[in-house]
VOZATOR-150588 format. One record per atom (N, C-alpha, C): residue in one letter; x, y, z. Coordinates in pm, whole numbers, plus 50000, padded with zeros to 5 digits. Layout:
N
aXYZ;...
//
This chain:
385
m200585256621601;m200745242921552;m202205240021527;s202625228321566;s204035224921550;s204315220021410;l205555220821371;l205985215321243;l205835200221248;v205265194421141;v205045180121140;v205895173721032;a206185160821051;a206985153620953;a206545139220949;s205725135920850;s205275122220832;s206155115520730;q206825105020768;q207775097920683;q208865107320634;g209185117220714;g210265126420682;g210975130120810;l211695141120809;l212435145520926;l211665156321000;s211685155721130;s211235167121209;s212255178121191;p211825190721186;p212765201621162;p213905202121263;l213735196721382;l214775197521482;l215515184421501;d215185174321416;d215895161621427;d217365163421393;d218215155721462;d219605155121421;d219705147221291;a220795149221219;a221025141521097;a221155126821132;r220625118321043;r220635104121073;r221985097721045;n222755103920958;n224125099420938;n224925111320891;p226245110620895;p227045122420862;p226765128220725;s226445119620627;s226225124820493;s224955132920484;d224015131320582;d222775138720579;d222835151620662;a223965154120728;a224025165220824;a223715178620759;r224115180420634;r223895193320569;r222415195920545;l221605185420547;l220205186920513;l219325189520634;s219865188920753;s219055190320873;s219385203220945;p218405212320957;p218665224721029;p218865222021176;g219595230621239;g219775229421382;g220885220121424;v221675215121330;v222795206421364;v223995215321393;p224485215421516;p225605224321551;p226815221821463;g227385232721414;g228615231721337;g228445227921192;s227245224421150;s227055220521011;s226775232820925;p227345233520805;p227065244920719;p225625244420671;p225025255920639;p223645255820588;p223605249820448;p222455244820406;p222315239820269;p222545250920167;d222665246820042;d222875256619935;d221585263619894;a220445256919915;a219175262519869;a218025255619942;v216855261819931;v215625256019984;v214785251219866;v214175239619880;v213255234319780;v211885232819843;l210895239719790;l209515239119840;l208695231519736;l208325219219769;l207615210519677;l206205207819728;g205335203919638;g203985200219677;g203155196919555;p202025190219576;p201135187119463;p200465199619411;t199865198519296;t199145209819240;t198045214419335;a197845227419344;a196835233819430;a197165233019578;s198405230319612;s198805229819753;s199185243419808;g199215253719724;g199515267219770;g200985270819768;k201785263819688;k203225266319685;k203565280719647;s202935285519540;s203285298919491;s202935309819591;a201755308519653;a201355318519752;a202295318619871;i202695306919916;i203645306320028;i204985312019987;a205415309219865;a206705314519818;a206685329719818;m205565335719774;m205485350319773;m205485355919915;s204855348920009;s204865353620148;s206255352620207;l207005342420167;l208385340920216;l209265352320166;a208975357120045;a209785367919989;a209635380820067;e208545382120144;e208375393920228;e209285393420351;r209685381520388;r210485379920511;r211965377120483;f212245370720370;f213615366620339;f214105373220210;d215395375320203;d216025380720084;d216285369019990;l215375366619898;l215445354419817;l215095357119671;e215405347319589;e214975346919450;e214365333119425;i213345332719342;i212585320519319;i213015313919189;i213285300919197;i213595292719080;i212425283119060;s211775283618947;s210635274918921;s211085260518899;v210365251318962;v210585236818941;v209305231518878;d208975236718761;d207705233418696;d207935232218546;s207685220418493;s207965217918351;s206975225118260;a205865230318312;a204895237418229;a205165252418225;l205745257918333;l205965272318338;l207075277018244;v207825267918186;v208885272018095;v208325277117962;y207035274117935;y206465277417804;y205835291417802;r206205299017701;r205585312117679;r204195310317622;g203275319217662;g201925318717609;g201025308517675;m201515301617776;m200725292017852;m200675297117996;d199775306318020;d199765313718146;d198635309418240;i197425308518186;i196265305918271;i196255291418318;g196415282118225;g196335268018259;g197485262818342;t198575270318347;t199715266318429;t199745273518563;a198765282418586;a198745290618708;a200065298118724;k200515303818614;k201785311318614;k201665323518705;p202745327118774;p202705339518854;p202275351318769;t201565360518831;t201075372218758;t202225381718725;p202025390818629;p203075400718600;p203485408518724;a202525411518810;a202865419018933;a203745410719025;e203465397819036;e204285389019120;e205685387419061;l205755386018930;l207055384618865;l207895397318881;a207225408818885;a207935421618902;a208375423619046;a207595418119141;a207865420519283;a209025412019335;v209165400019283;v210195390619331;v210895384619210;p212225384119209;p212915377919095;p212525363319079;h212065359518960;h211705345818926;h212605341018811;h212885328118813;h213745322318709;h213105309518653;l213485306218532;l213025294218460;l211525294818431;i211055306818400;i209675309018358;i209715316118222;d208835311918129;d208775317817995;d210105316517922;l210675304717928;l211985302517865;l211875299417716;i210875291317679;i210845286017542;i209435286917484;d209355285217353;d208095284617282;d207455270917304;p206125269917301;p205485256817320;p205865246317216;s206445250417105;s206865240817004;s208205234317039;e208865239517143;e210185234517182;e210085225417304;s211195218917335;s211225209617449;s212245214217552;y211995210317676;y212885213417788;y212965200817873;s214165196417903;s214355183517969;s214795185118114;a214795173918185;a215315173818322;a216785177518324;a217515173118222;a218935176618213;a219125191618197;s218245197918116;s218305212418100;s218015219418231;f217015214218303;f216685220218432;f217845219418530;v218455207718542;v219575206018636;v220705215618602;r221025216618476;r222085225918433;r221745240118471;d220515244418438;d220125258318463;d219975261018612;a219375251718685;a219165253818829;a220485254418904;r221425245718871;r222735246018936;r223395259718917;q223355264618794;q223985277518766;q223285288818841;l221965288318844;l221215298718914;l221475298619064;i221585286819123;i221885285919266;i223195292819298;v224205290419215;v225505296719234;v225385311919221;e224675316419118;e224555330819093;e223785337919204;i222675331819248;i221855338119352;i222605338719484;r223305328019519;r224125328119640;r225225338719630;g225755340319509;g226785350419488;g226265364519510;r224965366419493;r224355379519517;r223945381219663;g224285371319747;g223955372119889;g222505369119919;r221825362319827;r220415359319846;r220205344219859;l218995340719902;l218645326719922;l217945321319799;p218455310619738;p217735304219627;p216565296019682;l215345299019636;l214165291719676;l213585285019552;l213705271919545;l213175264419433;l211755260019467;v210805263019378;v209385260919409;v208705253919291;g207995242919319;g207245236619211;g206775222719244;g206275216119140;g205725202819158;g206175192619056;t207175196218973;t207715186318879;t208775178318953;m208345167019007;m209185159319098;m210385153019028;l210255150118899;l211405144918826;l212535155018826;y212215167818808;y213225178218812;y213865178918950;a213025178519054;a213545179519190;a214465167919223;r214065155819184;r214905144319212;r216205144819134;a216125149219008;a217335150118927;a218325160018987;l217825171019041;l218705180919102;l219325175519230;a218525168519311;a218985163819441;a219865151519430;s219605142919333;s220285130019327;s221105127919201;g220995136919105;g221705135118980;g220835128218877;l221255128618755;l220505122818643;l220905108418618;d219915100318584;d220205086718544;d220735086618401;d221485076418367;d222045075218232;d220985069518138;l220085078118093;l219035074018001;l219305079817863;p218955072717758;p219175078117623;p218335090617600;a218875099717520;a218155112017488;a216965108917400;a215985118117399;a214795116317316;a215185115317169;d214505106617098;d214775104616955;d213495107016877;p213415117716798;p212175121116728;p211645109916639;a212545102816571;a212095092116481;a211435080816558;t212055077016670;t211475066316752;t210135070516809;r210035082816855;r208775087716910;r207685088216804;a208055092316683;a207055093016575;a206535079016544;a207435069116544;a207005055416516;a206075050216625;l206395053316751;l205535049016862;l204185056016857;d204175068816820;d202915076116808;d202045069916698;e202685065916588;e201935059916478;e201305046516521;e202085038616594;e201535026016645;e200395028516743;a200575038416829;a199535041316928;a198255046116862;a198395053416751;a197205058116680;a196395046416626;q197075035516593;q196395023716540;q195895014516650;l196705012616754;l196395002716856;l195775008516982;g196085021217011;g195645027417135;g196705026217242;w196755036017335;w197775036017440;w197595024717541;p196375019917569;p196275008217657;p197004996017600;a196964994317467;a197694983217406;a199204985417416;m199634997817403;m201065000917419;m201484998617563;h200605001617656;h200884998917797;h201034983917821;a200184976117756;a200304961517769;a201634956617714;r202084962517605;r203394958817550;r204504962217648;l204404974117709;l205404978117807;l205444968117923;a204294963017962;a204224953518073;a205004940718045;t205154937317918;t205904925117884;t207414927317886;i207854939817863;i209294942317857;i209814949617981;d208924956518051;d209324963918172;d208134964118268;p207824952618329;p206644952118417;p206714961618535;q207914964518584;q208034973318700;q207594987518666;t208004992518550;t207585005818508;t206115006018472;a205644995818401;a204234995118360;a203314995118481;a203744988818590;a202884987618708;a202595001218773;r203485010918755;r203255024018818;r202665034318721;l202335030018598;l201765039218500;l200325035218468;e199485045318449;e198115042718405;e198125039418256;p197195030918210;p197165027118067;p196995038917972;g196465050118022;g196285061717936;g197375072217950;d198425069218026;d199525078818047;d200475078317928;s200025084217819;s200725082717691;s202165087817696;q202395099217762;q203715105217763;q204735096017829;r204395090517943;r205345082118017;r205485068217956;i204375063117901;i204455050117832;i205365051317711;q205185062117636;q206025064317518;q207495065317556;r207795072617663;r209195074317704;r209805060917746;a209045052817820;a209575039917863;a209825030717744;l208915030717647;l209105022417527;l210265027717443;e210395041017439;e211495047117364;e212845043117424;i212945043817556;i214185040117623;i214555025517593;h213575016817597;h213855002717568;h214275000917422;a213605008117332;a213945006817190;a215365011717161;l215795022217230;l217105028217204;l218235021117277;s217945015917397;s219015010017479;s218974994817486;g217804989117455;g217664974717468;g217494970217612;r217334979817704;r217184976517847;r215944983717902;p215264977717998;p214094984418056;p214484996718135;m213595006618136;m213865019018207;m214075016618356;s213325007218414;s213445004518557;s214834999518592;e215504993118498;e216864988218522;e217884999618515;l217625009118426;l218565020218409;l218445030618519;i217205032918567;i217005042718672;i217625037518802;g218415045518863;g219055041518988;g220375034418970;a220725031018845;a222025024618822;a223135034818840;p224355030418874;p225475039918891;p225645048518767;r225785061518788;r225925070618675;r227375071018626;t227485073318494;t228805073218432;t229665084618481;h229065096418494;h229815108218538;h229065114918653;p229095108918771;p228335114618883;p228895128018927;e228005137418959;e228395150419012;e227795152119150;a228525158619238;a228005161019372;a226815170519362;p225645166419409;p224475175319401;p224555186219505;p223825197119485;p223795207519588;p223095202419714;a223485207919828;a222815204519953;a221505212419960;l220405205419985;l219095211619978;l218295209520105;l217615219920150;l216615218620254;l215275216720182;t214735204620187;t213525201320112;t212305201620203;i211355210020168;i210115211620243;i208965207020153;a208155197820206;a207055192220128;a205715196820185;l204895202720101;l203545206620138;l202615195020102;e202115188020202;e201295176220179;e199985177520257;p198855174220195;p197565176220262;p197255165420364;a196765169520480;a196315159820579;a194995153520536;d194225160720455;d192945155820407;d192935156820254;r193055145320187;r193125145320040;r191845151119978;a190705149120042;a189445154019986;a189445169219976;l190045175920073;l190095190520069;l191005195419957;l192085188119931;l192945191619818;l192155190019688;h191375179219677;h190555177119556;h189575188619536;a189005193619644;a188085205019634;a188825217419583;r190045219319630;r190855230619582;r191115229219433;i191425217019390;i191715214619248;i190515218219162;a189325213819202;a188115216719126;a187845231619121;a187985238319234;a187725252819239;a188725260319153;r189985256019155;r190995263019077;r190735261418927;f190285249518886;f190025247618743;f188855256318698;e187815257318779;e186705266118745;e187185280518733;a188085284718821;a188625298318814;a189425300418685;m190165290118644;m190925291118519;m189985292718400;l188875285318400;l187905286718291;l187325300818288;a187005306118405;a186455319518412;a187465330018366;a188755327018382;a189805336418342;a190125335718193;g189505326318120;g189735325517976;g190655314417932;f190725303518009;f191625292617975;f191345286817835;l190055285317800;l189745279817669;l190215288917556;d190155301917577;d190685311217477;d192195309317460;e192875307117571;e194315304917565;e194635292517482;v193915281717507;v194165269317433;v193765270817287;a192645277617262;a192205279717124;a193245287717044;a193855297617109;a194885305517041;a196095296917009;l196485288217100;l197605279217074;l197265269316962;r196055264316964;r195595254816863;r195555261116725;a195185274016720;a195045280916592;a196385284416528;r197485283316604;r198795286416546;r199135277516428;g198745264916437;g198985255716328;g200265247716337;d201155251416431;d202415244116441;d202495235716568;l201395234716642;l201395226816765;l200445215016749;d200705204416824;d199795192916826;d199885186216962;t198975177116988;t198875170917120;t199955160617145;g200825158417049;g201965149517073;g203155156817134;m203085170117139;m204185178017194;m204095178617347;p205235179017416;p205205179717563;p204365191217616;s204395202717550;s203645214317600;s202145211517599;m201655205417493;m200225203017482;m199775190317553;r200735183117611;r200385171717694;r200175175917839;c200445188417871;c200255193018008;c198795190918050;v198615187318175;v197265184918226;v196415197318208;g195225195418159;g194305206418131;g194365210517985;y195555212817934;y195705216617793;y195295205217702;r195695193117735;r195345181617653;r193825179817647;q193155181017762;q191705179317766;q190995190817695;a191495203117712;a190865214617647;a191045213917495;w192205209617451;w192465208217307;w191455198517246;r191275186917311;r190335176917260;r188905182317261;y188535189517365;y187205195417374;y186945205217260;l187895214017236;l187735223717128;l187755217016992;d188555206716978;d188565199016853;d187185193116827;d186585187316930;d185265181216915;d184215191516877;l184335203516933;l183365214016905;l183615221116774;g184865220516725;g185195227216601;g185355242216615;y185695246916736;y185845261216758;y187235266016720;g187295277816663;g188565284316637;g188785295416738;y189545305616699;y189835316716791;y189765329716713;s188965339016762;s188855352216701;s189555362116791;e190665367416745;e191515376016827;e190725387816884;g190785388717018;g190185400217084;g188705399117112;t188025388117070;t186575387317088;t186175377517197;k187115370017252;k186775360017353;k185655350817301;q185785346817173;q184745339017108;q184445326117184;v185485319017224;v185285306217289;v184575308017423;t185045317417502;t184425319717632;t182955323417616;k182635331817519;k181255336317502;k180345325017457;q180815316817364;q179935307117302;q179935293517370;v181035290017435;v181135276817493;v180885276817643;m181335287117712;m181345286717857;m180115293017922;k179125296817843;k177925302717902;k177155292217981;h176585296718092;h175705288218171;h174255291218132;g173375281818154;g171955284618136;g171335276818022;d170035278718005;d169265271117907;d169665274317764;d170175286717737;d170495290417601;d171635282217546;q172385275417633;q173495267217585;q173005253817534;g171895248917585;g171385236017541;g171865224917630;a171005214917651;a171325204017742;a172525195917694;a172595193017563;a173685184817511;a175025192017525;a175025205017491;a176275212717502;a176695214117647;s175725216017735;s176035217217877;s176615204317932;a176045193017889;a176555180017933;a177965177717881;r178215181517757;r179545179817699;r180575188317773;r180165200417807;r181055209217883;r181395203118019;q180385197218084;q180635191318215;q181555179318206;v181435171518099;v182345160218080;v183785165218068;f183965175917991;f185305181917977;f185845186218112;i185025192818192;i185475197418323;i185815185518412;d184945175618413;d185175163818497;d186465156718458;e186705155318327;e187925148718280;e189165156618320;s189075169718309;s190225178218343;s190535177718492;v189495178318574;v189695177718719;v190225163918759;a189695153418698;a190165139918729;a191635138218691;a192035143718576;a193435142818534;a194335150618629;t193845161918678;t194635169818773;t194755162518906;r193695155918949;r193765148019072;r194755136519058;q194795130318940;q195775119618917;q197195125118922;l197375137118867;l198695143618875;l199095145719019;a198165150819100;a198455153119242;a198805140119313;k198125129419278;k198405116319338;k199825111919305;r200225113619178;r201605109919138;r202625118619210;q202325131519223;q203255140419292;q203445136419438;l202355132619504;l202455128419644;l203205115219657;t203065106519559;t203835093919560;t205315096819550;w205695106219463;w207095110319452;w207585116019584;l206785124519646;l207205130819770;l207455120519879;r206605110619887;r206765100519991;r208045092419974;s208625092919855;s209885085719832;s211095093919872;m210885106119923;m211975114919964;m212095114820116;p212935106420175;p212965105020321;p213485117320394;q214255125820328;q214845137420396;q213985149920386;r212745148520344;r211875160220333;r211285163920469;h210945176420484;h210285181320605;h208825184120567;v207905176820623;v206515177120581;v205705187220661;i204965195520590;i204055205320650;i202695203820583;d201655203420662;d200305202220608;d199935214920532;c199745213620401;c199465225420319;c198085231220349;l197235223620416;l195895228520449;l195835235920582;a196925235220659;a196945242020789;a196925257120769;p196115264220847;p196055278920833;p197405285620852;d198255279720935;d199555285920962;d200675279420882;a200345272720772;a201375266220690;a202475276020646;p202135288220601;p203205297520563;p204135300720679;d203575302120799;d204405305120915;d205305293320951;q204785281220936;q205595269420965;q206785268520869;v206515271020741;v207595270720642;v208625281520674;a208145293520705;a209055304520736;a209905301520859;a209305295320960;a210045292221082;a211165282321054;l210885272620970;l211905262620936;l213055269020858;i212725277820765;i213775284520688;i214585294020777;a213905301120866;a214605310320956;a215555302821048;l215175290821089;l216025282621173;l217295278421099;t217155276220970;t218275271420889;t219105282720830;f218435293820795;f219115305320729;f218825318220806;p219255319520928;p218945331721003;p219545344320941;d220615342720863;d221255354420804;d220565359120677;r219525352320633;r218835356320510;r217525363520538;e217195365620666;e215995373220697;e216235387920669;k215205394620617;k215315408820588;k215335416720717;r216135427220719;r216215436020834;r215075446120827;t214425448220940;t213345458120948;t213835470521021;a213025480921015;a213385493321086;a213475490821236;d212595482121288;d212635478921431;d213925471821467;d214405463021377;d215665456121403;d216805466121414;s216865475421319;s217945485221320;s217885493921444;l216675497921485;l216535506021606;l216965498321730;h216615485721736;h217005477521850;h218525476221861;e219175473921742;e220645472721744;e221285485921783;s220705497021736;s221275510221768;s221165512921918;n220005509621977;n219835511622121;n220765502722200;a220995490622150;a221875481422221;a223295486622224;r223735492822111;r225095498322105;r225205510822192;g224105518822196;g224155531322272;g224115529122420;
//
């Protein structure tokens, strides 16, 4: 199967203008990009492909995922396993406690530094993830937006508790209709941020985004590869199956342990992550705590069969349906972001040979980063002899 590019570049296309030349492999005389970025919606297989690439290329992985930065949030974020982390160098994972925050500005700072360091070690920086705001900030620079203000956020949360987030969304529509139009009425995190920006700056977020930056910095040159499904329904099936696997692995125990700490709440960015927010509410409704080492939640809540009771079983299914629906909405937003990136190279994540297609594109762009095999060395030795 050939490499495909829908609303993006074919891997062998020439650059469309001189400023894009660094981003297109196969352009004679052009230097290679500084790094590869592998993006895709949730459940598109990014991590598995990244691990397969590490078998062929001398690389280090930089996470582009706003959820993987949190320690103790492993199952619901589909964090790489300890074995995977030991096999391939990973960065920007397990950076902070769930009570702390990590911003796009922090990511850009850290990713820029890591790209320089990894290149200095003679390796290929491979950025992998689905937090599109981070990817755009790295590729295009940060917009001049006011920093988060705890007092303003607390005031907005208090209003939302009284009025509801749909009412806050309606308010946003009066002051920033462009931003409100792309947000769902229940998207509390983004509605709050847009209202916060307006409260602090007096200007709508849509006006500030894309405006000339005060201190623009030249972004790194990136080869951006997008894993996008040819059949959205198949991606949805993957999402549902993955969530069931997370539940079987003890996801509710993980959330119950976080909930039992006493210093976290659903207003924090960590607990707003898709899946965690729904699980927190489910456990709150049930009144379950966490008994260390007993898997209490998994045993009592996640059992199948008549002993669970029809009402409890129905409640469990509502939780699952809400979580899967929220994850599907996340995937939809991620794909919308991807379609706004014209210089991306699109590969169908559902294609059986998707890993090979990605590897071929990287090999075309970075031939000097492929690992040498014993056969390669023997061939060169015979050629010299």
